[in-house]
N, C-alpha and C positions, 0 to 999 in steps of 0.2 A: 479316708478310704482305708480299709483294712484288707490285708491279704485274705483271700478266700480260696480254699482248697477243696477239690472234688477228688476223692480217691476211692478206689474199689477196695473191698474187704480183702485183706492179705490172706485170709483163711479160705477164700472162695476156691473151690476145687477147679481143676482143669483150666487154669488161667496161664497165660504166657506173656513174655515181654515182646512187644512188637519191634520190628526194625523200623527205621525211619521211612523206608519205602512203604511199609504197611500203614504207617500213620498218614503218609501223603495220599494214599488211596482213600482213606476216610475223609481227608480234607477235600479231595476232589468230589466226593459224593455230597458233602455238605455245602461247599462253596466252590462250585465249578470254575475252573480257570477261564472257560469260554464266556463267562459273564463279566470279565474284566474289560474296562474301557481300552480302546486301541493304544492310547498314550501311556498306559499304566505299566508298572513293573512289579508283577506279583510272582509268587512261587518260591522255590527254594533258592536261597542266596548263598548259603554255605552249608556243608555237611555231606557225609558219606551215606548213601541210601542203605547200605548193608549194616550200618551200626545200630545196636539196640537202643531203644528209648524207654527209660524207666520213669523219667520226670519231664513234664512239659510246663513251660512258663508262658503266660499270656501277658501282653502289654500293648499300649497304644504306639509308643515311639521307641525305636532302637537306639536311644541315647546311651551314653556311656554308663550312667548310673543304673539304668535298666539292665544293660549287658552284664555289669558287675553283679547285680542282684541275682540274675539268672544263673550265672556261673557259680557264684557263691552258694546258691541253694542246691547245686549239684544237678542242674537241669541238663539234659542232653539235647533239648530243643527249645528255642525261644521263638514264639509266634508273635509277630507284631502286626498291627493294622497298617501302619505307615511304612513304606519302603525305605530302606537305608540307601539304596542306589537307584533312586528314581531317575536321576539324570546321569549320563555317562561319565565315567571317570577314567583316567589313564594310569592311575596308581592307587594301590591300597597299602602303601607304606604306612607304618605306624607313626610317622611324623605328622599325619593329618588325622582329624577326629574320626573320619569314616574308616580309615585304615586301622586306627587304634581299636575301634570296635570290632572289626573283622579279625584282627590278631587276637584280641581277648577271647573271642568266641572259639576260634580254631584251637588256640593253645589250651582252652578250658574244656575242649571236647564237646562243645555245644553248637548245634546247627542253628541256622536262622531261616525262618519261613515267613513270607509276607502274604497276608490276605487283605487286600485293599478294596478296590472297586468291585471285585467279585463278591466280597463280603458285604458291600453296600447293597448290591442288587439281589442277592440270593434270598430265598424264603428263610425267614428267621434271622435276617441280617441286621445291620446297624439301624436302619430306619424302621424296620419291623419292631425291633426291641423298644425304640423310643415311642412308637405308636402304642404299643402294649402298655408301657409304663404310664403313659398319659391317659390311658383308659379309652382309647378310640375303638370304635366298632365299624364294621363294614369297610375294612381297610383294603385299598388297592394301590398299585404303584402310581406315582405321579408321571413317570416316564417309562412305560413298559419296555422291556428288552425286546428288540426286533427278533422275531422267530423263537422267542423264549416262552416259558410258561406264563399264563396270565398273571400269576402272583409275583413274577420276577421283574425287576426294574429299579431305577433310581427313585429315591424318595417314596413317601406314602401319603395318602390322604384318606381321612375317615371322619366319623362323626362322634361327638361326645353324646353319651346317653341322655344327658341333661345339659341344657345351655348354661353357660357361665358368662360373667362379665370378663372383659379382657384382663382386669386387675386380678380377679380370682384365678383365671387360667394362668396368668404369668406367675402367680404365687405357687401354683401347682408345679409349673415347670422348674422354678427356682428350687423347690423342695426336692425335686427328683434328681437334680444335677449334682455331681461332686463339687465340693467347695473349691472355687478358684478365685483369683484376685479380681477378675473382670466382672464377676457376677452375671446378671441377666439384664439386657437392655430391651426396652419396649417402645414401639412407635404405634400410636393410635389412641382412640378414646378409651380411657380406663373404664368407663361405664358402658362401653359398647358390648352388645350381646353377641356371643360367638357360639357356633356349634360345629361347623365344618372346619376341620383343622388339617393343614398340610405340614409335613415334617421332612427334614432331610438332615441326616447326620453329616457333620463336617461342613465344608463350604458349599452353599446351595444357591447362590444368586444366579447361577446359570439356568435354574429351573423356574424363573419368574413367570415365563409364558405359560408353563404347565400349571402353575399355582393359580393364575388368573382363569385359565380354561376350566379348572376344577371348581371355580367359584368358592374358593376357600375364604373363610372369614379371617383367618390368621395363619401365618407361616412361621414355623419354628425352624431355625437353621443357625449356622455360624458364619463368621468371616464376611459379614456384609460390607461391601465397599460403599464408599460415600455416594458416588454418582448413580450406580444402579439402584441403591436403596432410595435415594432422593427422587429419582425419576419414577420409581414404582409408587411412592407415596403421593407424588404430584398427580399421576394418572389416577390414583385411587380417589381423588376428589370428585371424579366423574362417576364413581360407582359407590357412593355412600361411605367412602373412607376405607373400604376394604380392598385388598387384604391388609390387615394389621401385621406388624412384624414383631417377632420375639427372637432376639439374637442371643445365643448362648455360646459358651466356650467350645471351640473346635475339639479340643482334647476331651472336655467333659461329655459332649454329645456322643463321642465314639467310645469312651471308656465304658459307658452303660452296656455296650455289646459284649464286653469281655466275660463277665460271669455267665451269661447265656451261652456264649460260644464254648466256653470251657465245659459247661454242663452237656451241651450237645455232643461235643467230641468225646467226652467221657462215656456217655451213654452208648455211642456207636462203637467205641473200642471195646467196652464191656460186652456188648451184644456179639462181638466177634471173638470173644474169649480172651481178650487182652487185659492185663493188669498194669495200669499206668497211673502215677500220681500227677494231678494237674493243679497248678496254682495260678492265681491272678496277681499280677504285680501290685504292690502297695505304693509304688512311686508315682508321684504327681509330676508328670512331664509337661504340664502347661507352661509355656515360656515366660509368663508374666508373674512377677513377685508381689507387687502391690499397686493400688490405684488410688488416685486423688479425685475427690468429687467436690462440687461446690457446697458451701454451707447453706443452712436454711435461709 
């Protein structure tokens, strides 16, 4: 994965540097906070709204290496998909890893903003990007947001323009994902024909009922726990073996959203007359380093 930058032309007339508050207004338009799940912790974690923002850094995880990367690049705002403070803390002292990240950001003049489940459910969000990369058509949410737009909600389901075997489709998924130690795991008949595909970036076994209701041939998601996955596969014996499962890296599935999110934010800021440099992190924050597999 290489760093990818989206920047406006420095010679463009009538451009200005936005404040953090003005960037937050753009974020709210693209990824409304109202779409976040009740248990989630999204929004601004650290930063002064009145401070100017000339450079923005996107990443999946607010781990120390990403924080150091953003501060070292001179960013005034780090945007991460995953929250740093999802669960309550009683201290942000630099003696702990979360406190160390907070201190590095504040001392480096870099704000931290989280777009988590609101970025999952929004139009053009994480699952929309996966569906687009995999070539799905007629895409709709797996779990529509109550009271939201018809296009908003968790997960997506759509159809391939041409049917593929499970093996061919799994190879397409593998080729689309960033390289990580865990690779891609598949459950199902490798020669089975699929056309209706459900996807969910990140951990998605909570949507199994919606996947079944959508009559998906295959479900692409991450972090599949043994018992829910085993029970789904056993139940699938009664429905011709479907849905099949394709398990990908949690990090990898959500990293795909970053370039698209950076481009969307860059476009909106430019439309409002702002000149900001936006970069996507090159750091692989998948927690696994290597994997062992059985020999032939």
